[in-house]
All heavy atoms as a GROMACS GRO file, in nm:
protein
  612
    1MET      N    1  16.945  -2.621  33.520
    1MET     CA    2  16.846  -2.534  33.568
    1MET      C    3  16.706  -2.585  33.535
    1MET      O    4  16.617  -2.566  33.619
    1MET     CB    5  16.864  -2.395  33.496
    1MET     CG    6  16.773  -2.294  33.544
    1MET     SD    7  16.802  -2.127  33.496
    1MET     CE    8  16.814  -2.123  33.325
    2MET      N    9  16.693  -2.647  33.420
    2MET     CA   10  16.549  -2.689  33.386
    2MET      C   11  16.503  -2.808  33.475
    2MET      O   12  16.387  -2.840  33.482
    2MET     CB   13  16.543  -2.736  33.241
    2MET     CG   14  16.557  -2.609  33.145
    2MET     SD   15  16.438  -2.477  33.173
    2MET     CE   16  16.288  -2.556  33.103
    3HIS      N   17  16.604  -2.884  33.536
    3HIS     CA   18  16.568  -2.997  33.626
    3HIS      C   19  16.502  -2.945  33.757
    3HIS      O   20  16.445  -3.028  33.826
    3HIS     CB   21  16.695  -3.081  33.653
    3HIS     CG   22  16.729  -3.150  33.540
    3HIS    ND1   23  16.674  -3.267  33.483
    3HIS    CD2   24  16.852  -3.135  33.456
    3HIS    CE1   25  16.739  -3.315  33.381
    3HIS    NE2   26  16.839  -3.231  33.360
    4THR      N   27  16.525  -2.819  33.785
    4THR     CA   28  16.466  -2.767  33.907
    4THR      C   29  16.323  -2.726  33.895
    4THR      O   30  16.259  -2.694  33.994
    4THR     CB   31  16.542  -2.642  33.953
    4THR    OG1   32  16.531  -2.534  33.866
    4THR    CG2   33  16.694  -2.675  33.971
    5VAL      N   34  16.267  -2.723  33.770
    5VAL     CA   35  16.133  -2.674  33.747
    5VAL      C   36  16.037  -2.792  33.773
    5VAL      O   37  16.045  -2.899  33.733
    5VAL     CB   38  16.118  -2.630  33.590
    5VAL    CG1   39  15.975  -2.590  33.562
    5VAL    CG2   40  16.224  -2.529  33.559
    6LYS      N   41  15.934  -2.742  33.856
    6LYS     CA   42  15.826  -2.841  33.895
    6LYS      C   43  15.717  -2.837  33.787
    6LYS      O   44  15.664  -2.933  33.744
    6LYS     CB   45  15.765  -2.794  34.025
    6LYS     CG   46  15.869  -2.794  34.138
    6LYS     CD   47  15.880  -2.917  34.213
    6LYS     CE   48  15.962  -2.910  34.330
    6LYS     NZ   49  16.103  -2.887  34.313
    7GLU      N   50  15.680  -2.705  33.737
    7GLU     CA   51  15.573  -2.690  33.629
    7GLU      C   52  15.632  -2.596  33.537
    7GLU      O   53  15.706  -2.492  33.558
    7GLU     CB   54  15.454  -2.628  33.705
    7GLU     CG   55  15.379  -2.719  33.800
    7GLU     CD   56  15.262  -2.651  33.857
    7GLU    OE1   57  15.221  -2.544  33.814
    7GLU    OE2   58  15.202  -2.709  33.962
    8VAL      N   59  15.602  -2.614  33.415
    8VAL     CA   60  15.645  -2.540  33.297
    8VAL      C   61  15.518  -2.467  33.243
    8VAL      O   62  15.413  -2.528  33.216
    8VAL     CB   63  15.705  -2.617  33.187
    8VAL    CG1   64  15.750  -2.532  33.075
    8VAL    CG2   65  15.828  -2.690  33.249
    9ASP      N   66  15.535  -2.339  33.218
    9ASP     CA   67  15.424  -2.263  33.141
    9ASP      C   68  15.487  -2.204  33.013
    9ASP      O   69  15.601  -2.228  32.980
    9ASP     CB   70  15.365  -2.160  33.233
    9ASP     CG   71  15.461  -2.043  33.274
    9ASP    OD1   72  15.585  -2.063  33.251
    9ASP    OD2   73  15.411  -1.947  33.331
   10VAL      N   74  15.398  -2.131  32.951
   10VAL     CA   75  15.434  -2.079  32.810
   10VAL      C   76  15.551  -1.983  32.828
   10VAL      O   77  15.639  -1.982  32.738
   10VAL     CB   78  15.314  -2.013  32.743
   10VAL    CG1   79  15.347  -1.952  32.614
   10VAL    CG2   80  15.202  -2.118  32.723
   11LYS      N   81  15.559  -1.907  32.930
   11LYS     CA   82  15.673  -1.809  32.939
   11LYS      C   83  15.796  -1.869  32.957
   11LYS      O   84  15.905  -1.823  32.901
   11LYS     CB   85  15.642  -1.716  33.070
   11LYS     CG   86  15.531  -1.619  33.061
   11LYS     CD   87  15.519  -1.539  33.183
   11LYS     CE   88  15.396  -1.444  33.181
   11LYS     NZ   89  15.387  -1.368  33.306
   12ILE      N   90  15.798  -1.989  33.032
   12ILE     CA   91  15.935  -2.051  33.054
   12ILE      C   92  15.978  -2.114  32.920
   12ILE      O   93  16.093  -2.114  32.883
   12ILE     CB   94  15.911  -2.164  33.165
   12ILE    CG1   95  15.906  -2.092  33.296
   12ILE    CG2   96  16.038  -2.244  33.164
   12ILE    CD1   97  15.867  -2.184  33.414
   13LEU      N   98  15.880  -2.166  32.840
   13LEU     CA   99  15.921  -2.233  32.714
   13LEU      C  100  15.981  -2.125  32.623
   13LEU      O  101  16.077  -2.157  32.548
   13LEU     CB  102  15.791  -2.294  32.652
   13LEU     CG  103  15.752  -2.428  32.721
   13LEU    CD1  104  15.624  -2.481  32.654
   13LEU    CD2  105  15.854  -2.537  32.708
   14TRP      N  106  15.913  -2.014  32.608
   14TRP     CA  107  15.962  -1.904  32.518
   14TRP      C  108  16.085  -1.848  32.569
   14TRP      O  109  16.179  -1.819  32.485
   14TRP     CB  110  15.855  -1.798  32.503
   14TRP     CG  111  15.753  -1.832  32.405
   14TRP    CD1  112  15.622  -1.865  32.431
   14TRP    CD2  113  15.767  -1.835  32.262
   14TRP    NE1  114  15.558  -1.895  32.310
   14TRP    CE2  115  15.646  -1.872  32.206
   14TRP    CE3  116  15.866  -1.817  32.178
   14TRP    CZ2  117  15.622  -1.895  32.077
   14TRP    CZ3  118  15.848  -1.832  32.042
   14TRP    CH2  119  15.733  -1.877  31.996
   15ALA      N  120  16.106  -1.836  32.700
   15ALA     CA  121  16.233  -1.785  32.753
   15ALA      C  122  16.346  -1.880  32.719
   15ALA      O  123  16.459  -1.842  32.693
   15ALA     CB  124  16.221  -1.758  32.902
   16ASN      N  125  16.319  -2.010  32.729
   16ASN     CA  126  16.416  -2.112  32.702
   16ASN      C  127  16.461  -2.108  32.548
   16ASN      O  128  16.574  -2.111  32.524
   16ASN     CB  129  16.359  -2.251  32.739
   16ASN     CG  130  16.469  -2.356  32.733
   16ASN    OD1  131  16.584  -2.330  32.772
   16ASN    ND2  132  16.432  -2.475  32.679
   17LEU      N  133  16.359  -2.098  32.466
   17LEU     CA  134  16.384  -2.081  32.325
   17LEU      C  135  16.467  -1.952  32.290
   17LEU      O  136  16.554  -1.949  32.213
   17LEU     CB  137  16.256  -2.079  32.238
   17LEU     CG  138  16.191  -2.213  32.221
   17LEU    CD1  139  16.054  -2.199  32.162
   17LEU    CD2  140  16.268  -2.311  32.137
   18HIS      N  141  16.428  -1.844  32.366
   18HIS     CA  142  16.509  -1.723  32.354
   18HIS      C  143  16.656  -1.747  32.387
   18HIS      O  144  16.744  -1.699  32.318
   18HIS     CB  145  16.444  -1.618  32.444
   18HIS     CG  146  16.501  -1.486  32.432
   18HIS    ND1  147  16.558  -1.426  32.547
   18HIS    CD2  148  16.529  -1.389  32.328
   18HIS    CE1  149  16.608  -1.303  32.506
   18HIS    NE2  150  16.587  -1.284  32.385
   19LEU      N  151  16.685  -1.813  32.495
   19LEU     CA  152  16.816  -1.841  32.542
   19LEU      C  153  16.886  -1.927  32.444
   19LEU      O  154  17.004  -1.902  32.399
   19LEU     CB  155  16.816  -1.910  32.680
   19LEU     CG  156  16.959  -1.953  32.724
   19LEU    CD1  157  17.052  -1.839  32.742
   19LEU    CD2  158  16.937  -2.027  32.856
   20LEU      N  159  16.816  -2.032  32.391
   20LEU     CA  160  16.877  -2.120  32.291
   20LEU      C  161  16.914  -2.045  32.160
   20LEU      O  162  17.013  -2.078  32.100
   20LEU     CB  163  16.787  -2.238  32.263
   20LEU     CG  164  16.769  -2.341  32.381
   20LEU    CD1  165  16.657  -2.448  32.342
   20LEU    CD2  166  16.905  -2.404  32.414
   21PHE      N  167  16.830  -1.950  32.124
   21PHE     CA  168  16.864  -1.876  32.004
   21PHE      C  169  16.998  -1.800  32.026
   21PHE      O  170  17.082  -1.811  31.932
   21PHE     CB  171  16.748  -1.777  31.972
   21PHE     CG  172  16.791  -1.677  31.868
   21PHE    CD1  173  16.798  -1.718  31.737
   21PHE    CD2  174  16.819  -1.545  31.904
   21PHE    CE1  175  16.839  -1.626  31.632
   21PHE    CE2  176  16.859  -1.450  31.802
   21PHE     CZ  177  16.859  -1.492  31.676
   22TRP      N  178  17.008  -1.738  32.125
   22TRP     CA  179  17.135  -1.652  32.151
   22TRP      C  180  17.260  -1.750  32.170
   22TRP      O  181  17.368  -1.719  32.122
   22TRP     CB  182  17.116  -1.563  32.269
   22TRP     CG  183  17.028  -1.443  32.233
   22TRP    CD1  184  16.911  -1.421  32.280
   22TRP    CD2  185  17.059  -1.341  32.135
   22TRP    NE1  186  16.856  -1.316  32.226
   22TRP    CE2  187  16.941  -1.255  32.130
   22TRP    CE3  188  17.166  -1.313  32.057
   22TRP    CZ2  189  16.936  -1.148  32.060
   22TRP    CZ3  190  17.163  -1.198  31.978
   22TRP    CH2  191  17.043  -1.122  31.969
   23LEU      N  192  17.239  -1.862  32.226
   23LEU     CA  193  17.338  -1.956  32.234
   23LEU      C  194  17.390  -2.013  32.107
   23LEU      O  195  17.503  -2.038  32.077
   23LEU     CB  196  17.308  -2.073  32.331
   23LEU     CG  197  17.300  -2.042  32.484
   23LEU    CD1  198  17.249  -2.160  32.554
   23LEU    CD2  199  17.440  -2.006  32.535
   24SER      N  200  17.294  -2.021  32.017
   24SER     CA  201  17.326  -2.079  31.882
   24SER      C  202  17.417  -1.985  31.793
   24SER      O  203  17.471  -2.025  31.700
   24SER     CB  204  17.193  -2.118  31.811
   24SER     OG  205  17.129  -1.997  31.760
   25LEU      N  206  17.410  -1.860  31.834
   25LEU     CA  207  17.497  -1.757  31.749
   25LEU      C  208  17.639  -1.757  31.793
   25LEU      O  209  17.728  -1.697  31.722
   25LEU     CB  210  17.432  -1.621  31.767
   25LEU     CG  211  17.296  -1.599  31.711
   25LEU    CD1  212  17.243  -1.460  31.733
   25LEU    CD2  213  17.295  -1.636  31.557
   26ILE      N  214  17.681  -1.826  31.902
   26ILE     CA  215  17.817  -1.811  31.951
   26ILE      C  216  17.912  -1.881  31.855
   26ILE      O  217  18.019  -1.820  31.826
   26ILE     CB  218  17.832  -1.876  32.097
   26ILE    CG1  219  17.756  -1.785  32.195
   26ILE    CG2  220  17.970  -1.896  32.133
   26ILE    CD1  221  17.754  -1.842  32.334
   27PRO      N  222  17.890  -1.993  31.794
   27PRO     CA  223  17.974  -2.048  31.701
   27PRO      C  224  17.994  -1.966  31.570
   27PRO      O  225  18.114  -1.954  31.526
   27PRO     CB  226  17.921  -2.193  31.656
   27PRO     CG  227  17.831  -2.222  31.777
   27PRO     CD  228  17.777  -2.098  31.822
   28PHE      N  229  17.903  -1.890  31.524
   28PHE     CA  230  17.915  -1.801  31.412
   28PHE      C  231  18.002  -1.696  31.445
   28PHE      O  232  18.089  -1.660  31.366
   28PHE     CB  233  17.769  -1.756  31.376
   28PHE     CG  234  17.779  -1.627  31.287
   28PHE    CD1  235  17.808  -1.656  31.144
   28PHE    CD2  236  17.750  -1.507  31.333
   28PHE    CE1  237  17.826  -1.544  31.068
   28PHE    CE2  238  17.767  -1.399  31.246
   28PHE     CZ  239  17.797  -1.417  31.115
   29ALA      N  240  17.986  -1.632  31.561
   29ALA     CA  241  18.073  -1.514  31.596
   29ALA      C  242  18.208  -1.568  31.626
   29ALA      O  243  18.313  -1.488  31.584
   29ALA     CB  244  18.004  -1.445  31.725
   30THR      N  245  18.231  -1.677  31.680
   30THR     CA  246  18.360  -1.721  31.716
   30THR      C  247  18.439  -1.753  31.589
   30THR      O  248  18.555  -1.727  31.566
   30THR     CB  249  18.355  -1.863  31.795
   30THR    OG1  250  18.275  -1.828  31.919
   30THR    CG2  251  18.493  -1.904  31.839
   31ALA      N  252  18.370  -1.816  31.493
   31ALA     CA  253  18.428  -1.841  31.354
   31ALA      C  254  18.467  -1.714  31.282
   31ALA      O  255  18.576  -1.709  31.230
   31ALA     CB  256  18.337  -1.931  31.268
   32TRP      N  257  18.380  -1.611  31.294
   32TRP     CA  258  18.406  -1.485  31.230
   32TRP      C  259  18.535  -1.418  31.290
   32TRP      O  260  18.612  -1.346  31.216
   32TRP     CB  261  18.286  -1.392  31.235
   32TRP     CG  262  18.282  -1.284  31.147
   32TRP    CD1  263  18.360  -1.266  31.035
   32TRP    CD2  264  18.200  -1.167  31.159
   32TRP    NE1  265  18.321  -1.147  30.970
   32TRP    CE2  266  18.238  -1.082  31.049
   32TRP    CE3  267  18.112  -1.124  31.248
   32TRP    CZ2  268  18.185  -0.951  31.036
   32TRP    CZ3  269  18.052  -0.996  31.222
   32TRP    CH2  270  18.082  -0.919  31.124
   33ILE      N  271  18.544  -1.426  31.425
   33ILE     CA  272  18.661  -1.365  31.497
   33ILE      C  273  18.789  -1.448  31.439
   33ILE      O  274  18.884  -1.370  31.414
   33ILE     CB  275  18.650  -1.376  31.636
   33ILE    CG1  276  18.538  -1.279  31.688
   33ILE    CG2  277  18.773  -1.344  31.718
   33ILE    CD1  278  18.498  -1.303  31.842
   34GLY      N  279  18.781  -1.576  31.432
   34GLY     CA  280  18.898  -1.638  31.394
   34GLY      C  281  18.941  -1.619  31.248
   34GLY      O  282  19.060  -1.622  31.218
   35GLU      N  283  18.842  -1.606  31.166
   35GLU     CA  284  18.876  -1.567  31.029
   35GLU      C  285  18.932  -1.425  31.010
   35GLU      O  286  19.014  -1.402  30.920
   35GLU     CB  287  18.753  -1.575  30.936
   35GLU     CG  288  18.696  -1.711  30.919
   35GLU     CD  289  18.558  -1.723  30.851
   35GLU    OE1  290  18.516  -1.609  30.812
   35GLU    OE2  291  18.521  -1.832  30.829
   36ASN      N  292  18.889  -1.337  31.092
   36ASN     CA  293  18.939  -1.190  31.079
   36ASN      C  294  19.040  -1.148  31.176
   36ASN      O  295  19.072  -1.029  31.184
   36ASN     CB  296  18.819  -1.098  31.083
   36ASN     CG  297  18.728  -1.127  30.967
   36ASN    OD1  298  18.767  -1.116  30.852
   36ASN    ND2  299  18.598  -1.152  30.994
   37HIS      N  300  19.097  -1.236  31.245
   37HIS     CA  301  19.203  -1.208  31.354
   37HIS      C  302  19.174  -1.092  31.433
   37HIS      O  303  19.252  -0.998  31.446
   37HIS     CB  304  19.340  -1.190  31.268
   37HIS     CG  305  19.370  -1.296  31.176
   37HIS    ND1  306  19.409  -1.432  31.215
   37HIS    CD2  307  19.368  -1.299  31.032
   37HIS    CE1  308  19.421  -1.490  31.111
   37HIS    NE2  309  19.403  -1.423  31.002
   38PHE      N  310  19.072  -1.105  31.510
   38PHE     CA  311  19.029  -1.012  31.615
   38PHE      C  312  19.016  -0.868  31.573
   38PHE      O  313  19.052  -0.775  31.644
   38PHE     CB  314  19.130  -1.026  31.742
   38PHE     CG  315  19.142  -1.158  31.800
   38PHE    CD1  316  19.259  -1.235  31.763
   38PHE    CD2  317  19.050  -1.192  31.889
   38PHE    CE1  318  19.268  -1.368  31.810
   38PHE    CE2  319  19.058  -1.323  31.939
   38PHE     CZ  320  19.169  -1.405  31.899
   39VAL      N  321  18.946  -0.846  31.458
   39VAL     CA  322  18.909  -0.717  31.408
   39VAL      C  323  18.803  -0.662  31.512
   39VAL      O  324  18.722  -0.742  31.565
   39VAL     CB  325  18.863  -0.721  31.261
   39VAL    CG1  326  18.812  -0.593  31.211
   39VAL    CG2  327  18.976  -0.775  31.186
   40ALA      N  328  18.781  -0.536  31.512
   40ALA     CA  329  18.700  -0.469  31.606
   40ALA      C  330  18.550  -0.501  31.597
   40ALA      O  331  18.479  -0.540  31.695
   40ALA     CB  332  18.702  -0.314  31.600
   41PHE      N  333  18.492  -0.510  31.473
   41PHE     CA  334  18.345  -0.531  31.455
   41PHE      C  335  18.309  -0.682  31.501
   41PHE      O  336  18.210  -0.690  31.569
   41PHE     CB  337  18.304  -0.503  31.313
   41PHE     CG  338  18.157  -0.513  31.302
   41PHE    CD1  339  18.070  -0.415  31.360
   41PHE    CD2  340  18.102  -0.618  31.233
   41PHE    CE1  341  17.926  -0.422  31.346
   41PHE    CE2  342  17.956  -0.623  31.220
   41PHE     CZ  343  17.876  -0.534  31.273
   42PRO      N  344  18.384  -0.779  31.452
   42PRO     CA  345  18.342  -0.914  31.502
   42PRO      C  346  18.354  -0.935  31.650
   42PRO      O  347  18.278  -0.990  31.713
   42PRO     CB  348  18.439  -1.001  31.429
   42PRO     CG  349  18.486  -0.929  31.306
   42PRO     CD  350  18.483  -0.790  31.345
   43MET      N  351  18.463  -0.860  31.715
   43MET     CA  352  18.471  -0.870  31.860
   43MET      C  353  18.354  -0.800  31.932
   43MET      O  354  18.306  -0.847  32.032
   43MET     CB  355  18.601  -0.806  31.898
   43MET     CG  356  18.724  -0.891  31.856
   43MET     SD  357  18.737  -1.043  31.942
   43MET     CE  358  18.753  -0.994  32.105
   44MET      N  359  18.309  -0.691  31.873
   44MET     CA  360  18.189  -0.617  31.926
   44MET      C  361  18.066  -0.703  31.918
   44MET      O  362  17.996  -0.713  32.010
   44MET     CB  363  18.170  -0.488  31.854
   44MET     CG  364  18.047  -0.399  31.908
   44MET     SD  365  18.028  -0.261  31.815
   44MET     CE  366  17.968  -0.323  31.653
   45LEU      N  367  18.050  -0.762  31.805
   45LEU     CA  368  17.938  -0.857  31.781
   45LEU      C  369  17.935  -0.973  31.882
   45LEU      O  370  17.833  -1.011  31.939
   45LEU     CB  371  17.932  -0.907  31.634
   45LEU     CG  372  17.815  -1.002  31.615
   45LEU    CD1  373  17.678  -0.925  31.619
   45LEU    CD2  374  17.821  -1.067  31.470
   46TYR      N  375  18.056  -1.027  31.905
   46TYR     CA  376  18.073  -1.140  32.010
   46TYR      C  377  18.038  -1.092  32.142
   46TYR      O  378  17.961  -1.155  32.212
   46TYR     CB  379  18.218  -1.189  31.990
   46TYR     CG  380  18.240  -1.311  32.079
   46TYR    CD1  381  18.184  -1.438  32.038
   46TYR    CD2  382  18.314  -1.302  32.196
   46TYR    CE1  383  18.217  -1.546  32.118
   46TYR    CE2  384  18.338  -1.413  32.274
   46TYR     CZ  385  18.290  -1.538  32.232
   46TYR     OH  386  18.309  -1.648  32.306
   47GLY      N  387  18.071  -0.967  32.174
   47GLY     CA  388  18.034  -0.921  32.305
   47GLY      C  389  17.895  -0.897  32.322
   47GLY      O  390  17.834  -0.921  32.427
   48ILE      N  391  17.832  -0.848  32.220
   48ILE     CA  392  17.676  -0.821  32.222
   48ILE      C  393  17.612  -0.957  32.231
   48ILE      O  394  17.510  -0.970  32.316
   48ILE     CB  395  17.634  -0.750  32.089
   48ILE    CG1  396  17.692  -0.599  32.101
   48ILE    CG2  397  17.485  -0.753  32.085
   48ILE    CD1  398  17.674  -0.530  31.971
   49ILE      N  399  17.653  -1.056  32.168
   49ILE     CA  400  17.593  -1.191  32.163
   49ILE      C  401  17.606  -1.247  32.315
   49ILE      O  402  17.511  -1.302  32.362
   49ILE     CB  403  17.651  -1.283  32.064
   49ILE    CG1  404  17.602  -1.242  31.924
   49ILE    CG2  405  17.607  -1.429  32.086
   49ILE    CD1  406  17.678  -1.320  31.811
   50LEU      N  407  17.724  -1.234  32.382
   50LEU     CA  408  17.740  -1.280  32.509
   50LEU      C  409  17.657  -1.207  32.613
   50LEU      O  410  17.597  -1.256  32.703
   50LEU     CB  411  17.885  -1.267  32.549
   50LEU     CG  412  17.987  -1.364  32.487
   50LEU    CD1  413  18.121  -1.345  32.528
   50LEU    CD2  414  17.944  -1.505  32.495
   51LEU      N  415  17.642  -1.077  32.585
   51LEU     CA  416  17.556  -0.991  32.673
   51LEU      C  417  17.403  -1.044  32.659
   51LEU      O  418  17.344  -1.054  32.759
   51LEU     CB  419  17.564  -0.842  32.633
   51LEU     CG  420  17.469  -0.751  32.700
   51LEU    CD1  421  17.498  -0.741  32.854
   51LEU    CD2  422  17.463  -0.622  32.633
   52MET      N  423  17.359  -1.063  32.537
   52MET     CA  424  17.225  -1.113  32.512
   52MET      C  425  17.212  -1.249  32.574
   52MET      O  426  17.103  -1.279  32.624
   52MET     CB  427  17.198  -1.106  32.363
   52MET     CG  428  17.188  -0.969  32.305
   52MET     SD  429  17.075  -0.855  32.393
   52MET     CE  430  16.929  -0.931  32.361
   53ASN      N  431  17.304  -1.339  32.575
   53ASN     CA  432  17.304  -1.466  32.641
   53ASN      C  433  17.280  -1.442  32.792
   53ASN      O  434  17.196  -1.517  32.848
   53ASN     CB  435  17.434  -1.549  32.619
   53ASN     CG  436  17.430  -1.622  32.490
   53ASN    OD1  437  17.344  -1.708  32.478
   53ASN    ND2  438  17.520  -1.585  32.400
   54GLY      N  439  17.348  -1.352  32.849
   54GLY     CA  440  17.334  -1.333  32.991
   54GLY      C  441  17.195  -1.276  33.021
   54GLY      O  442  17.131  -1.320  33.129
   55ILE      N  443  17.146  -1.180  32.941
   55ILE     CA  444  17.008  -1.130  32.960
   55ILE      C  445  16.909  -1.245  32.948
   55ILE      O  446  16.813  -1.248  33.025
   55ILE     CB  447  16.980  -1.015  32.870
   55ILE    CG1  448  17.079  -0.895  32.910
   55ILE    CG2  449  16.839  -0.973  32.865
   55ILE    CD1  450  17.075  -0.780  32.804
   56ALA      N  451  16.914  -1.320  32.844
   56ALA     CA  452  16.822  -1.429  32.824
   56ALA      C  453  16.832  -1.528  32.939
   56ALA      O  454  16.722  -1.582  32.977
   56ALA     CB  455  16.854  -1.508  32.686
   57TYR      N  456  16.940  -1.557  32.996
   57TYR     CA  457  16.953  -1.649  33.106
   57TYR      C  458  16.885  -1.593  33.220
   57TYR      O  459  16.805  -1.660  33.297
   57TYR     CB  460  17.100  -1.678  33.139
   57TYR     CG  461  17.118  -1.784  33.240
   57TYR    CD1  462  17.126  -1.906  33.216
   57TYR    CD2  463  17.132  -1.744  33.375
   57TYR    CE1  464  17.144  -2.009  33.324
   57TYR    CE2  465  17.151  -1.834  33.477
   57TYR     CZ  466  17.153  -1.968  33.447
   57TYR     OH  467  17.169  -2.062  33.552
   58PHE      N  468  16.898  -1.458  33.247
   58PHE     CA  469  16.838  -1.387  33.362
   58PHE      C  470  16.689  -1.392  33.337
   58PHE      O  471  16.620  -1.413  33.442
   58PHE     CB  472  16.882  -1.241  33.367
   58PHE     CG  473  16.816  -1.169  33.477
   58PHE    CD1  474  16.861  -1.193  33.610
   58PHE    CD2  475  16.724  -1.075  33.452
   58PHE    CE1  476  16.790  -1.112  33.718
   58PHE    CE2  477  16.664  -1.004  33.546
   58PHE     CZ  478  16.699  -1.030  33.686
   59ILE      N  479  16.638  -1.366  33.224
   59ILE     CA  480  16.501  -1.368  33.199
   59ILE      C  481  16.433  -1.512  33.230
   59ILE      O  482  16.336  -1.527  33.304
   59ILE     CB  483  16.462  -1.336  33.056
   59ILE    CG1  484  16.492  -1.186  33.036
   59ILE    CG2  485  16.318  -1.361  33.022
   59ILE    CD1  486  16.488  -1.144  32.886
   60LEU      N  487  16.508  -1.624  33.183
   60LEU     CA  488  16.459  -1.752  33.212
   60LEU      C  489  16.462  -1.784  33.356
   60LEU      O  490  16.358  -1.841  33.406
   60LEU     CB  491  16.544  -1.854  33.126
   60LEU     CG  492  16.525  -2.000  33.151
   60LEU    CD1  493  16.374  -2.030  33.109
   60LEU    CD2  494  16.613  -2.088  33.079
   61GLN      N  495  16.569  -1.746  33.421
   61GLN     CA  496  16.579  -1.774  33.569
   61GLN      C  497  16.459  -1.706  33.642
   61GLN      O  498  16.402  -1.751  33.730
   61GLN     CB  499  16.710  -1.729  33.616
   61GLN     CG  500  16.725  -1.755  33.767
   61GLN     CD  501  16.868  -1.711  33.815
   61GLN    OE1  502  16.946  -1.650  33.736
   61GLN    NE2  503  16.894  -1.726  33.937
   62THR      N  504  16.438  -1.581  33.599
   62THR     CA  505  16.337  -1.498  33.675
   62THR      C  506  16.193  -1.564  33.654
   62THR      O  507  16.113  -1.578  33.742
   62THR     CB  508  16.332  -1.352  33.616
   62THR    OG1  509  16.456  -1.297  33.632
   62THR    CG2  510  16.224  -1.275  33.682
   63PHE      N  511  16.160  -1.615  33.524
   63PHE     CA  512  16.046  -1.674  33.495
   63PHE      C  513  16.021  -1.812  33.580
   63PHE      O  514  15.918  -1.836  33.630
   63PHE     CB  515  16.022  -1.701  33.351
   63PHE     CG  516  15.984  -1.580  33.261
   63PHE    CD1  517  16.005  -1.586  33.139
   63PHE    CD2  518  15.933  -1.470  33.333
   63PHE    CE1  519  15.975  -1.469  33.058
   63PHE    CE2  520  15.898  -1.362  33.252
   63PHE     CZ  521  15.924  -1.358  33.123
   64ILE      N  522  16.136  -1.879  33.592
   64ILE     CA  523  16.130  -2.008  33.667
   64ILE      C  524  16.103  -1.971  33.820
   64ILE      O  525  16.022  -2.044  33.884
   64ILE     CB  526  16.263  -2.085  33.647
   64ILE    CG1  527  16.259  -2.143  33.508
   64ILE    CG2  528  16.261  -2.200  33.750
   64ILE    CD1  529  16.397  -2.205  33.474
   65VAL      N  530  16.173  -1.882  33.870
   65VAL     CA  531  16.143  -1.846  34.007
   65VAL      C  532  16.009  -1.800  34.031
   65VAL      O  533  15.942  -1.830  34.142
   65VAL     CB  534  16.258  -1.741  34.066
   65VAL    CG1  535  16.219  -1.693  34.199
   65VAL    CG2  536  16.397  -1.808  34.063
   66ASN      N  537  15.960  -1.715  33.944
   66ASN     CA  538  15.828  -1.658  33.964
   66ASN      C  539  15.723  -1.773  33.950
   66ASN      O  540  15.622  -1.764  34.022
   66ASN     CB  541  15.791  -1.554  33.865
   66ASN     CG  542  15.866  -1.421  33.890
   66ASN    OD1  543  15.911  -1.398  34.004
   66ASN    ND2  544  15.883  -1.334  33.792
   67ASN      N  545  15.746  -1.869  33.874
   67ASN     CA  546  15.648  -1.980  33.846
   67ASN      C  547  15.646  -2.073  33.961
   67ASN      O  548  15.538  -2.120  34.007
   67ASN     CB  549  15.683  -2.053  33.726
   67ASN     CG  550  15.568  -2.146  33.682
   67ASN    OD1  551  15.454  -2.115  33.704
   67ASN    ND2  552  15.606  -2.262  33.623
   68ASN      N  553  15.768  -2.099  34.026
   68ASN     CA  554  15.771  -2.195  34.135
   68ASN      C  555  15.763  -2.136  34.270
   68ASN      O  556  15.753  -2.208  34.362
   68ASN     CB  557  15.904  -2.279  34.122
   68ASN     CG  558  15.916  -2.367  34.005
   68ASN    OD1  559  15.796  -2.413  33.956
   68ASN    ND2  560  16.024  -2.398  33.958
   69GLY      N  561  15.774  -2.006  34.283
   69GLY     CA  562  15.753  -1.941  34.408
   69GLY      C  563  15.876  -1.951  34.496
   69GLY      O  564  15.985  -1.976  34.454
   70LYS      N  565  15.846  -1.945  34.630
   70LYS     CA  566  15.949  -1.942  34.739
   70LYS      C  567  16.022  -2.080  34.741
   70LYS      O  568  16.132  -2.089  34.788
   70LYS     CB  569  15.890  -1.901  34.865
   70LYS     CG  570  15.832  -1.766  34.877
   70LYS     CD  571  15.939  -1.665  34.891
   70LYS     CE  572  15.866  -1.526  34.912
   70LYS     NZ  573  15.962  -1.422  34.918
   71GLU      N  574  15.956  -2.184  34.703
   71GLU     CA  575  16.016  -2.321  34.719
   71GLU      C  576  16.107  -2.349  34.605
   71GLU      O  577  16.148  -2.460  34.596
   71GLU     CB  578  15.918  -2.427  34.726
   71GLU     CG  579  15.811  -2.442  34.629
   71GLU     CD  580  15.687  -2.352  34.636
   71GLU    OE1  581  15.663  -2.290  34.732
   71GLU    OE2  582  15.615  -2.361  34.543
   72SER      N  583  16.138  -2.255  34.514
   72SER     CA  584  16.217  -2.276  34.402
   72SER      C  585  16.360  -2.298  34.445
   72SER      O  586  16.403  -2.243  34.534
   72SER     CB  587  16.213  -2.163  34.298
   72SER     OG  588  16.304  -2.184  34.201
   73GLU      N  589  16.437  -2.406  34.391
   73GLU     CA  590  16.568  -2.422  34.418
   73GLU      C  591  16.665  -2.308  34.376
   73GLU      O  592  16.779  -2.301  34.414
   73GLU     CB  593  16.617  -2.555  34.361
   73GLU     CG  594  16.545  -2.673  34.422
   73GLU     CD  595  16.597  -2.800  34.353
   73GLU    OE1  596  16.706  -2.813  34.315
   73GLU    OE2  597  16.511  -2.899  34.351
   74LEU      N  598  16.617  -2.224  34.287
   74LEU     CA  599  16.702  -2.114  34.229
   74LEU      C  600  16.707  -1.996  34.312
   74LEU      O  601  16.782  -1.897  34.280
   74LEU     CB  602  16.658  -2.083  34.090
   74LEU     CG  603  16.666  -2.185  33.985
   74LEU    CD1  604  16.614  -2.146  33.857
   74LEU    CD2  605  16.806  -2.247  33.960
   75VAL      N  606  16.629  -1.994  34.419
   75VAL     CA  607  16.619  -1.864  34.505
   75VAL      C  608  16.740  -1.856  34.587
   75VAL      O  609  16.803  -1.941  34.631
   75VAL     CB  610  16.485  -1.864  34.597
   75VAL    CG1  611  16.487  -1.749  34.688
   75VAL    CG2  612  16.373  -1.856  34.497
   0.00000   0.00000   0.00000
């Protein structure tokens, strides 16, 4: 997705860092689920982390499309 960007501004950089933060939490939640054998709270946390990953990806994609306009490859 970042290869489609022609110009980068501050919003795109922060949105990318936001996405990377949520992606970095997946191994922690996965290990916690494995240690506790699919108990409800770790599973709920894993679902929340995946939801936040999706939201962060959408935010990054929106900023890229807004920055590159109609000629963006993501439209």
